[in-house]
N, C-alpha and C positions, 0 to 999 in steps of 0.2 A: 792526622785529623782530616787533611785534605782527601786522602785516599778513602777514608770512611764516608765523607760526604759524596764523593764520586760514585762509590759503590751503591749508596742509598738511592741516589738519583737514577742510576741505571736500573736498579731493581724496581723502582716505582714506574719507570718508563716501560719496562718489560711487562710488569703485572697490570698495567692500566687496561681496563676493558675497552674494546673498540666502540666508537660512537655509532649509534643506530639512528636511522632516519625514521621519523614518525610515520610517514606515508608508507614506507616499505614494511614496517611492522604491521600496519593495518591490512595491507594487501596480502602479506603472508598469512596473517590470521584468517582472512577471508578465504584464501585458497585452501587452508587446512580444515576449514569448517565444512562438514558434510551438509549441514542445513543450508548454509549460504550457497553452496554449489548447486544443490538440487533446486533451490528456489530460483537462482539465476538462470539455470538451464531451462526450467519450465517457462520463466518469463521471456527468455530469448526466443524460444520456439513460438510462443503466442505473438511476440512482436513481429517476427518474420512473417507469420501468417497474416497479420493485420496490414503490414506494409506492402507485401507482394503476394496477394492471394492467388494470382495466376500461376505461381510456381507449384501450387498444390492441386489445382483443378483446372480442367480445360473449359468448364462452363463459365460463361461470362455474365449471364443473367440468371442468378440462382432463384429468383422468384417467378421466372417464366414457366408457364405450363407447357413444357416441351417434351415430356416423356410419358410413357404409360403409367397410370396410377398404381400405387401399392405394389411396386416391384420389390422382390427380395434382394439382399446384397449379392453383388456379382462383380466381375471385373470392370464392367462399364459404370456401375453405380455401387461404390464401395459400401454404402450404408443403405442402399435401396432408394426408393422414391416415396414421396408422400402420397396421401390419398387424392391429392389434386394434380399429381404428375410433376413434382419438383424434386430435384436431386438433393438428398439430405446432406451428403458430404459437402456439396458446393455451398449450401446454406450455412453449414457449420463453419466452413473456412471463411466465408465473407462476413459472417456474424461476429467473428473475432474482433474486427476493427471497432465496431460500435461499443462492444462490451469493454474493450481495453481503453477506448477513449473516455468512456464514462468513469472508469476506475481512476485513471490518471488525472483527468481534469477536475472531477469532483473532489478527489483526494487532495489535489494541489490547493484549490481555493478554500476548502475546509481547513487545511493547515494554515494558510495565510490568515484567515479570519481568526483562528485559534491563537496564533502568535500576536496579532494586533490587539485582540481583546485581553488575553491573559497577561502579556508583558506590560501593556499600558496600564492595566488596572493595578498591578502590583507595584510598579515603579512610581506612578503618579500619586497613588494613595488618596486619602481624603474622600471627598464626595465622588470623584471619578471612580475610585476603587469600589465604593459601596454600590454605585449605580451599575457598573459593569458586572460586578459579582452577582447582583440581584438578577440581571438579565441572564447570566450564565446559569445560575441555579434554577431559574424558571424553566429553561430548556432542558436541564438535567432531570427534573422531576416529571416533566410531561411524558406521557406514554408515547414512545417514538413512532411505532408503526401505525397506530390509528391517526396520529398527526400527519404522517406521510401520505396516507390514503386521502385524508381530507384536503391537504394542500394539492396533491396531484389531481384530485377530482375537480376542485373549484378554480384552479389556476389555469385551466385549459389543457386537459389531458391530451396526450398524443405526441407532443413535440419533445425532441431531445433536450432543448433548452429548459423546458419545465422540469424534466426529470433531474437535470443537473442542478437547477436552483433548489429543488426540494431536497436533494441529497446534501447540498452545502448547508442549507438552513438547519437541517436536523442533525448534521454530523460534526459540528464544530465545538460544541459546548464541553464535551469531555476533555478534548485536547486543551481548550482554554483554561480549564481548571488545573490541569497539570502544569501548564506554562506559568500560571500565576503562582503556584506553590514553589516552583523552581526559582522564579524571579525574586520572590520574597526571601529565599535563602541566600540570594546573591546581593540583595539591595545594599547591605551595610558592609560589603567587603572592602578591603583597602584599595584595590584598583579603581573601584567606583568612587570612593571618597577622594582619591587623588584627582580623578577626572572632574569632579565637582569643584575642587579647590582651584584647578586650572581655569575654571570658568567655562567649561564645555557646555553646550546646549543639551537639553534633555533628549532631543532626537538623535544627536550624535552619540550620546552615552548608550541609548537603547540599541542603535543599529551597529555601532562599532565596538562597544565594550561588552554588552550583555549577550546579544544574539550569537556571536561566535562561540561563546562558552556553552551554549545550549544546542549545538549542532546535532549531537546524538539524539537528544530528546525530540527535536524538530523532525529528524528523519524517521524516528520511530512513530511519531504521530502521523506523518504522511503515509507510511506503510499501513498503519492501522485504519486510517481514513479510507485508503484505497480498498482495503479488504471489506470494510463496511459498505462502500459504494458498490462493489461487485455483487455482493449478496443481496443488498437491498434493491438495486436496480433490477436484478433478475426476478425478485419477488414481485415488484411493481408490474413489470411487463407480463409476468405469468398471470397476474390478476386482471390483465386487460387494461391497465392504467397507462400503458405506453402506446406508441404508434404501432398498430397491428400490421401495418404494411412495411415497416422497417425490417432490416435484416440484423438480428441479434440473437443471442442464445435465449434471452428471456422471451422474445416473441416466438421462437421455435417451440419453447415449452408451452406457451399459450395456445398455439395452433394444434400441437400434438394432443394436448388435453381436450381442446375443443372438438377435435376430430376423433377422440377416443382411440388413440394410437395403441395403447396397451391392450385394449379389449379386442382390437381388430387385427392383431398379429403384426404390428409394426413397432416393437418396443424400442428399437434403436432411435426412432424419431424423438423419443423422450429421454432415453438414457444418455445419448451422445451429448446434447447440450447441457444436461445436468452434470455430467462428468466433467465437461470443460469448465463450467462455473466453479465446481469444487476444486479442480486442479489450479485454476488461476487464483482462487482464494488461498489454496495451500501454498502457492509460490510466494504470495505477499506475507503470509504468516511465517513461513520458514525464514524469509529474509529479515523479517522483524525480529524473530527470536535470535537469529544469528548475529544481527547487528547489536542487539543488547549484550550478547556474550562478548563480542569483540570490543565494544566500547567500555564495558564494565567488567574488569577481570574477576570480580567477586562472583559473577554469575557463570563463569566458565566451569565446565565439568572437571572435577578433580581426577587426575589419572592415577590409578593405583600402581605403585611400584612393586614388581614381583621380586620376592627375595630369591637370590641365586643359590643360596644354601646356608644352612646354619653354621657350618664349619668355618665359613669366612667371617 
């Protein structure tokens, strides 16, 4: 009998699967995801360009009229020069910083506002939920881009702060609706009931108990808000609602359209910043899709197993 017990314990010990770390599993899944890697590589390239533009161009003042106008691409000017004598490649490199700052800052504050409104509305309930839900629904049904144009025009167009405020004000409502729905599904869970029984404060329950369980949704909302900010800010600046003297991809599009770059034989003046806006948006979108697949196994693509042979 003793021998049987010993053998059983040895078999269980040998057959027990090795323990896995959660962090390591997420990192390995991210490294195996092509979408995540492509998105991270694109984002890393733009981040280096924004932090150290002098590594990519020798021009220190991209808005200075220091060259002959309307030069074609060459070894000295990779993308040529504008009709005013500015180096297009230098403007593209230095414009990365403002475009990336707009995406990250506006995406961050829009996500913070979404979390505050959505989670508070669902957990507090009652009048607070009704009021906050009403405000959220009002912003959801308003036509976004006309509202952006009105706010940018009458709030003092031209400054980066105004553009950021407009993007945050118009970009938080969709995420808040998602946060509220997720919090409603968690409100009556056992771990929250136990926290209430222990006498924990509402702020402690929201910050310590609820928010950590919603990390994947919060990250997804941030990436979505950053993508929205990139595209919307470029559209605002292209329409002339930003600061035309600033250096960004949107203002490059504005000046190229204003100077009729496509009609005067300077297509790279318009194509290059438009392509960069698209690539930065693609990087956020790919990271968002990849993070959804990593955090939710049900969304991961199913790998088809090839049959080695019918005889087996």
